[in-house]
C-alpha positions in Angstrom: 29.8 -27.2 19.6 30.9 -24.0 18.4 29.1 -21.6 16.3 29.9 -19.8 13.7 31.0 -15.9 13.8 27.9 -16.4 10.2 25.8 -17.7 12.5 26.0 -15.9 15.1 25.6 -12.8 13.2 22.4 -13.9 11.2 20.9 -14.6 14.8 21.2 -11.4 15.8 19.7 -10.1 12.2 16.7 -12.3 13.3 16.6 -11.2 16.7 16.8 -7.2 15.3 14.0 -8.1 12.8 12.2 -9.6 15.4 12.6 -6.5 17.9 11.6 -4.7 15.1 8.6 -6.3 14.2 7.1 -6.1 18.2 8.1 -2.0 17.8 6.0 -1.6 14.6 2.8 -4.4 16.1 3.0 -1.7 19.3 3.3 1.2 17.0 -0.2 -0.1 15.5 -2.0 -1.2 18.3 -2.0 2.5 19.9 -3.6 4.1 16.9 -6.8 5.6 17.4 -9.3 3.7 15.2 -10.8 6.4 12.5 -13.7 8.0 11.4 -14.4 5.5 8.5 -14.3 2.2 10.3 -17.4 1.8 11.7 -19.7 3.3 8.7 -17.9 0.9 6.5 -18.1 -2.1 8.4 -21.5 -2.1 9.7 -21.9 -0.5 7.3 -24.2 2.7 6.3 -26.3 3.5 4.2 -23.8 5.0 2.0 -22.3 2.0 1.3 -25.2 -0.5 1.0 -25.2 -0.2 -2.9 -21.3 -1.0 -3.4 -21.4 -3.9 -1.4 -24.4 -5.0 -3.8 -22.7 -4.3 -7.2 -18.9 -5.6 -6.8 -18.7 -4.8 -10.1 -19.8 -1.7 -10.9 -22.4 -2.8 -13.2 -25.0 0.2 -11.9 -22.1 3.0 -12.4 -21.1 1.5 -15.8 -24.2 0.9 -17.5 -27.0 3.0 -16.0 -24.7 6.2 -15.0 -25.8 5.8 -11.3 -23.6 7.5 -8.9 -23.0 6.2 -5.6 -20.3 6.0 -3.1 -16.6 3.8 -3.4 -18.0 2.5 -7.4 -14.6 1.2 -8.1 -13.7 -0.1 -4.8 -15.8 -3.3 -3.9 -13.1 -5.8 -2.8 -11.7 -3.3 -0.2 -15.0 -3.0 1.6 -15.6 -6.8 1.5 -12.2 -7.4 3.0 -12.4 -4.7 5.8 -16.2 -6.5 6.6 -14.2 -9.8 6.2 -11.9 -9.0 8.5 -13.9 -7.0 11.4 -16.2 -9.1 11.1 -15.8 -13.1 10.1 -12.1 -13.3 11.1 -13.1 -11.1 14.5 -15.8 -13.6 15.5 -13.2 -16.3 15.1 -10.4 -14.6 17.7 -12.3 -12.2 20.0 -13.7 -15.2 22.3 -9.8 -15.3 23.2 -10.2 -11.7 24.8 -11.7 -10.5 28.0 -11.1 -7.3 27.3 -13.2 -6.6 24.0 -11.7 -2.7 24.2 -8.7 -3.5 24.3 -8.8 -6.3 21.9 -10.3 -4.2 18.9 -7.1 -2.5 19.0 -4.7 -5.6 19.1 -6.6 -7.1 16.0 -6.3 -3.9 14.2 -2.7 -3.8 15.0 -2.1 -7.1 14.0 -3.4 -6.4 10.7 -1.4 -3.1 9.9 1.8 -5.3 11.1 0.8 -8.1 8.5 0.3 -5.6 5.5 3.6 -3.9 6.8 5.9 -6.9 6.6 3.8 -8.5 3.3 5.0 -4.9 1.7 9.1 -5.3 3.1 9.0 -9.2 2.4 8.1 -8.5 -0.9 10.2 -5.3 -1.9 13.4 -7.9 -0.6 12.1 -10.6 -3.2 11.9 -8.0 -5.8 15.1 -6.7 -4.8 17.0 -9.8 -4.7 15.2 -11.5 -7.4 14.6 -14.9 -5.3 12.9 -15.8 -2.4 15.7 -17.4 0.3 14.2 -16.8 3.7 17.3 -18.5 5.2 20.5 -16.5 3.3 21.7 -13.6 5.3 21.5 -11.6 2.1 17.3 -11.9 2.5 17.5 -11.6 5.8 19.9 -8.2 5.7 17.4 -6.8 3.2 14.5 -7.1 4.6 16.2 -5.7 8.0 17.4 -2.7 5.9 13.9 -2.1 4.3 12.0 -2.5 7.6 13.7 0.6 8.6 12.0 3.1 6.0 8.4 1.9 7.1 7.5 5.2 9.0 4.7 5.2 11.7 5.8 8.5 12.9 9.1 9.9 11.9 9.0 10.7 8.2 5.5 9.8 8.2 4.6 12.6 6.6 6.0 12.1 3.3 7.0 8.5 2.9 4.5 6.8 5.2 3.0 3.4 3.4 1.2 1.9 6.3 -1.5 4.4 7.4 -1.9 5.4 10.8 -5.6 5.1 10.2 -6.6 1.6 9.5 -9.3 2.1 6.5 -7.1 3.9 4.7 -4.4 0.8 5.2 -7.5 -1.4 3.2 -7.6 1.2 0.7 -4.1 1.9 -0.2 -1.0 -0.2 1.1 -3.2 -2.8 1.1 -3.6 -3.0 -2.3 -0.6 -2.1 -3.6 1.0 -5.1 -1.6 -1.6 -7.2 -3.9 -0.4 -5.7 -7.1 3.3 -6.4 -6.1 2.2 -9.6 -5.8 0.3 -9.9 -9.2 3.5 -8.7 -11.0 6.0 -11.0 -9.2 5.3 -13.8 -11.5 6.3 -11.8 -14.6 9.6 -11.1 -12.8 11.1 -13.9 -11.1 8.5 -17.1 -12.3 8.9 -18.5 -15.6 5.7 -18.9 -17.1 6.2 -19.4 -20.5 7.2 -21.9 -22.8 5.0 -24.0 -20.2 2.9 -26.9 -20.6 -0.7 -25.6 -22.3 -2.6 -26.9 -19.2 -0.8 -24.5 -17.0 -0.8 -21.6 -19.1 -4.8 -22.0 -19.3 -4.8 -22.0 -15.4 -2.5 -19.7 -14.7 -4.4 -16.7 -17.2 -7.6 -17.8 -15.7 -6.4 -17.8 -12.3 -4.3 -14.1 -13.0 -7.3 -12.6 -15.0 -9.4 -13.3 -12.0 -7.1 -11.8 -9.7 -6.7 -8.7 -12.1 -10.6 -7.7 -12.1 -10.6 -8.2 -8.0 -7.3 -6.0 -8.1 -8.6 -3.3 -10.4 -12.1 -3.0 -7.6 -9.7 -2.5 -4.8 -8.3 1.1 -4.1 -7.9 5.0 -6.1 -4.1 4.2 -7.2 -4.5 0.8 -8.4 -5.7 1.6 -12.3 -3.7 4.7 -13.2 -0.5 2.5 -11.4 -1.5 -0.5 -13.1 -1.8 0.7 -16.5 1.1 2.3 -16.6 2.8 -0.8 -15.3 1.5 -2.9 -17.8 2.3 -1.0 -20.4 5.8 -0.2 -19.5 6.3 -4.1 -19.3 4.6 -4.8 -22.9 6.9 -1.9 -23.9 10.2 -2.9 -22.8 9.4 -6.6 -24.1 8.8 -5.1 -27.8 12.2 -3.3 -27.6 14.0 -5.9 -25.8 12.5 -8.2 -29.3 13.2 -5.1 -31.2 17.0 -5.3 -30.7 17.0 -9.0 -31.2 15.8 -9.5 -34.2 17.3 -5.6 -35.8 18.7 -7.6 -38.3 15.1 -7.8 -40.1 14.1 -4.6 -40.2 13.8 -4.2 -43.8 10.9 -6.9 -43.6 7.4 -4.6 -44.7 6.0 -7.4 -41.6 8.9 -6.6 -38.8 6.0 -5.2 -36.7 4.1 -8.1 -36.7 6.8 -10.7 -36.5 8.0 -8.8 -33.4 4.5 -9.0 -31.8 4.3 -12.7 -33.0 7.5 -13.4 -30.9 6.5 -11.8 -27.2 5.5 -13.7 -24.7 2.3 -14.4 -25.3 1.1 -15.6 -22.0 2.9 -12.5 -20.4 1.2 -9.6 -22.7 -2.4 -11.7 -22.3 -2.3 -11.0 -19.1 -1.2 -7.7 -18.8 -3.5 -6.6 -21.6 -6.7 -8.2 -19.9 -5.5 -6.9 -16.5 -5.0 -2.9 -18.7 -8.7 -3.4 -19.6 -9.9 -4.2 -16.1 -8.1 -0.7 -15.2 -9.6 1.4 -17.5 -13.2 -0.4 -16.8 -12.3 0.5 -13.0 -11.0 4.3 -14.0 -14.4 4.7 -15.9 -17.3 3.3 -13.0 -14.7 5.3 -10.8 -15.7 8.7 -12.3 -19.6 8.2 -10.7 -18.4 7.7 -7.3 -20.3 10.2 -5.3 -17.5 10.5 -3.1 -15.5 12.2 -5.7 -15.9 15.9 -4.0 -17.3 19.0 -5.7 -16.0 19.6 -8.9 -13.4 22.2 -9.3 -11.3 24.1 -12.0 -8.4 21.4 -13.5 -6.3 24.5 -13.7 -7.2 25.3 -9.5 -5.8 21.7 -9.0 -2.7 21.7 -10.7 -1.6 24.8 -8.9 -2.5 23.1 -5.8 -0.3 20.3 -6.8 2.6 22.3 -8.0 2.8 24.3 -4.9 2.7 21.6 -2.4 5.6 20.3 -4.8 7.5 22.7 -4.2 7.8 22.1 -0.2 7.1 18.2 -0.7 10.4 16.8 -1.1 12.3 19.2 1.4 10.3 19.1 4.6 11.9 16.7 5.8 15.4 14.5 5.1 13.6 11.5 4.1 14.4 12.2 0.7 17.8 13.5 0.9 18.9 10.2 2.5 17.0 8.0 -0.3 19.4 9.7 -2.6 21.9 9.5 -0.7 21.8 6.0 -0.8 21.1 5.4 -4.3 23.9 7.8 -5.4 26.3 6.0 -3.7 25.0 2.6 -5.1 24.3 4.2 -8.7 27.9 5.5 -8.6 29.4 2.6 -8.0 27.8 0.4 -10.4 27.9 2.9 -13.3 30.3 1.0 -15.3 29.2 -2.8 -14.6 25.4 -2.5 -14.5 23.3 -1.0 -17.3 20.0 -2.5 -16.5 19.7 -0.4 -12.9 20.1 2.9 -14.9 17.4 1.8 -16.9 15.1 0.8 -14.2 15.7 4.1 -12.8 15.1 6.2 -15.8 11.7 4.2 -16.5 10.9 4.7 -13.1 11.3 8.5 -12.9 9.4 8.8 -16.3 6.7 7.2 -14.7 6.8 8.9 -11.3 6.6 12.2 -13.1 3.7 11.0 -15.6 2.1 9.6 -12.1 2.4 12.8 -10.5 1.1 14.9 -13.6 -2.1 12.5 -13.4 -2.9 13.0 -9.6 -5.1 16.3 -10.5 -7.6 14.4 -12.5 -8.9 12.4 -10.2 -11.1 15.0 -8.4 -10.2 17.3 -5.4 -11.0 16.0 -1.9 -11.1 19.3 1.0 -9.1 16.3 3.3 -6.5 16.1 0.8 -6.4 19.8 -0.4 -2.8 19.8 -2.0 -3.1 16.9 -4.5 -0.2 15.2 -3.3 -0.4 13.3 0.1 2.2 10.4 1.5 -0.8 7.9 0.3 -1.3 9.3 -3.0 2.7 9.4 -3.1 2.7 5.5 -1.6 3.4 4.0 -5.1 6.2 6.5 -5.8 8.0 5.7 -2.3 7.8 1.9 -3.2 9.6 2.4 -6.7 11.9 4.1 -4.9 12.2 1.6 -1.9 13.0 -0.9 -4.8 15.5 1.3 -5.8 17.1 1.4 -2.5 16.9 -2.2 -2.3 17.8 -3.2 -5.6 20.8 -1.1 -6.1 22.0 -1.8 -2.6 22.2 -5.9 -3.3 24.0 -5.5 -6.6 26.5 -2.5 -4.9 27.2 -5.0 -2.1 27.9 -7.8 -4.4 31.0 -5.6 -6.2 32.2 -2.6 -4.0 35.6 -2.7 -2.7 35.4 -0.7 0.3 33.1 -2.9 2.2 33.6 -1.8 5.9 32.7 1.8 4.5 30.1 1.4 2.7 28.2 -1.3 5.1 28.7 1.4 7.7 27.2 3.9 5.3 24.3 1.9 5.3 24.0 1.7 9.0 24.5 4.7 9.3 21.3 5.3 6.9 19.2 3.0 8.9 20.1 3.9 12.5 18.7 7.2 10.9 15.8 6.0 10.2 14.7 4.0 13.0 15.3 6.5 15.3 13.4 9.1 13.4 10.1 6.6 14.1 10.1 7.4 18.0 7.4 5.6 20.0 4.2 7.0 20.7 1.9 4.2 23.0 -0.6 6.3 24.4 -2.1 8.1 21.0 -5.2 5.8 21.6 -5.8 5.9 25.9 -8.3 8.8 25.3 -10.8 6.9 22.6 -10.1 3.5 24.6 -11.5 5.4 27.9 -14.4 6.4 26.3 -15.1 3.0 24.9 -14.7 1.9 28.4 -17.3 5.0 29.8 -19.8 3.8 26.6 -19.7 0.2 28.2 -20.1 1.2 31.3 -22.5 4.0 30.5 -26.5 3.9 32.1 -27.8 6.8 30.4 -29.9 6.5 27.2 -27.6 8.8 25.3 -24.1 9.1 26.7 -22.4 12.5 26.0 -18.9 13.5 25.7 -17.0 16.5 25.6 -14.8 16.8 22.6 -11.2 15.9 23.7 -11.5 12.9 21.5 -13.3 11.5 19.2 -14.7 7.9 19.4 -14.7 6.1 16.0 -15.4 9.5 14.1 -13.8 11.8 12.4 -14.9 15.3 14.6 -17.3 15.8 17.1 -20.7 14.6 16.1 -24.0 15.9 18.8 -26.6 14.0 16.4 -27.1 10.0 17.2 -28.2 9.8 13.8 -24.9 10.3 12.8 -23.1 8.3 15.6 -25.2 5.1 15.0 -22.7 2.9 13.1 -20.5 3.5 16.0 -22.7 2.4 18.3 -23.7 -0.7 16.4 -20.0 -1.9 16.1 -19.4 -1.3 19.4 -22.2 -3.8 20.1 -21.3 -6.1 17.3 -17.5 -6.5 18.8 -19.3 -7.0 22.6 -17.3 -4.0 24.0 -21.1 -2.9 25.1 -23.9 -5.5 26.2 -26.6 -3.1 24.0 -26.3 -0.3 21.4 -26.3 2.5 23.2 -26.2 6.0 21.8 -24.2 8.8 22.0 -22.7 12.3 20.9 -19.8 14.8 21.2 -20.3 18.0 21.7 -18.0 20.5 19.8 
C-alpha cells in the first residue's frame, strides 16, 4: 500500500511539531526556579490577605492596602498546581529535586502549546486538527515562541515560572474568553443557551479580571473595540434610515444582545479590578508621571532595534499585506485597529506605576499583548496570502527562511539550573543547623539572603515537596 506525498508531508510536519515541543519542554525544564515561587505557594505573610480576599472587597470598600489585591486567581492557580497537582504526580518520582523542574517545565510547555493553538485557531478561524493547513500554521507560529534568542523582545513564556502564571496564563485565558465571539455563533440560539452562556461567561470574566496585571486594560480595550465595530457595522447596514430621530437607539437595539451583554459585564469587572489594583502594596514608591513617561520614551527608542525579531515580523507582514492589498480589506482594517490599540496600550503603561525591577516601564512581559497581536496578524495574513498568492514556491521558501531564523536564534541552554539543583541536593544532605551557601547562585530567591527569616518559605517548600526530610534553614552569603 502506497502512502501519498501529502500524507508523508503531513507526517513530517507532525514529527517537526513533536520535536519542537520536546525542545521547548527541555528548555523550560532547565530553567532555575524564581524568587517569588516559594513565597507565593507557602505562602508568606505578605500574601495571606489576598488568599482570604478573592474579590478584593477589603481594598475596594475599606481602602486597605495589601499585596496582589487583584490577582487572587493567579495566586490560587500557583498554589493548586504546586500543591494539589504536585501531590498527585510526585509519588511517581524518586528524585523529588529533579522532579520539581520537570513539573515546572511541563506547565510552561502546556501554556506555550495553548497559546500557539489559540493563535492558530484565530488565524484560520476554524478548528480542524488533522488539516495540513492547521498543522503548518501551528508549526510556523511555534517558531516565534522564544525561550532564549529574541526572548527579551518578544518573549511570551517567561523564564520565571511565577511570571508565566501572572502574564502568559491570563493572556491565554483571555484569548479563550474572546474566542466564541469570533468563531462561534452564539446569537439567535435558544433562551436557555443564552442564559447559560451568559452566566458561565460572566463568571469566567470575573475570574479572568482578577488574575494578571495586564488583563484589565487589555480586556477593556478589546471589548470596547468589538462593541464599537459591531455598532459601525450595524450603522452601515442601516444607513438608509439616517434621518430617523431614533436612529441611534434603533441601531443599539439591533446589536447582538448576548455578545454586547457579556462584553459589557467584562468591562465592568475589568474596571473594578483596575480600581482594586490601585491598593496593591507592591505598586512601588510613587514617582512623577513625567519621569515614567520619560523612561518609556527612552526605552522605545531602542526596544524595536535591539535584535532583528521585529524586522522579520514586519517583513512577513509587508509581504503578506502587499499580496492582499486588492483582495482583502478586512485584514487591512484589523492592522489599523491593532496598531491604534497597541499605541494606546503603550501610552497607558506608565499609569501602572513604577517598579525598580522594570525600570524602563516597557519590557517583554508588559509588551506581551502586542506580541500576541503581532503573531495573530502574522498568522492570519500568512493564511490569507497563501490562499491567493501565485508564486507559491518562492513564497513558501521565504516563510521557511523566516521559520529557520527564529528556530536557529532560540539556541539550547540545558544547564541553566545546574547550580540551583546542586544547591537543593546539598541542602537535602546537609546536617548543619543552618546551611550556609556562597553567592554562586540563588536557591528560589532573587538575591543572596543572609537571614533565615527571608529564606524560611523556601525551606518550607523544599520540605513540602519532599526534597528535604525536614525544614532545613539556610542562608546565602553575599
